[in-house]
C-alpha positions in Angstrom: 325.9 191.9 127.3 329.5 192.8 126.7 332.3 190.8 125.1 335.1 189.3 127.1 338.7 189.7 126.0 340.7 186.5 125.8 344.2 187.8 124.9 346.3 186.0 127.6 346.4 182.8 129.6 345.2 184.7 132.7 342.1 185.8 130.7 341.4 182.2 129.8 341.7 181.0 133.4 339.6 183.8 134.8 336.7 183.1 132.4 336.9 179.3 132.6 338.4 178.5 129.2 341.3 176.2 128.2 343.5 176.4 125.2 342.9 174.0 122.2 346.1 173.4 120.3 345.9 171.8 116.8 348.9 170.6 114.8 348.6 171.8 111.2 351.0 169.1 110.0 349.4 166.0 111.4 346.1 167.1 112.8 346.7 166.1 116.4 344.8 168.2 118.9 345.0 168.7 122.6 343.2 170.7 125.3 345.7 172.5 127.5 345.0 173.9 131.0 345.5 177.6 131.0 346.6 177.8 134.7 349.3 175.1 134.1 350.6 176.9 131.1 350.5 180.2 133.0 352.7 178.7 135.7 355.2 177.4 133.1 355.3 180.9 131.5 355.9 182.5 134.9 358.7 180.2 135.9 360.4 180.7 132.5 359.6 184.4 132.3 357.8 184.1 129.0 355.0 186.3 127.7 351.5 184.9 128.5 349.8 186.4 125.5 348.1 183.8 123.3 350.2 184.7 120.3 353.4 184.2 122.2 352.2 180.9 123.7 351.1 179.6 120.4 354.5 180.4 118.9 356.2 178.2 121.6 353.9 175.2 121.2 355.2 171.9 119.6 353.3 168.8 118.6 353.8 165.9 121.0 353.2 163.4 118.1 355.1 164.6 115.1 357.3 167.3 116.6 355.8 169.9 114.3 355.9 173.6 115.3 353.1 174.8 113.0 350.4 174.9 115.8 347.2 176.9 115.9 345.7 177.6 119.3 342.4 179.1 120.3 340.3 179.5 123.5 338.0 176.6 124.1 335.2 176.2 126.6 336.1 173.7 129.3 333.7 170.8 129.5 
């Protein structure tokens, strides 16, 4: 069995994952739909790599920009 690469939003969507974002400042977390994020990135002509997306995220509770994001299995 081989490993799958999860380097971009399209990879997440293709393999049924979402993106779990956690604010380092306040601990708030949220599951984000990869296909919705992908559409936003396409409209704004942003990179869809997970590193680039993570750098653009902002906490909806405290406004912090120190966010960690990782692939998460959709439930």
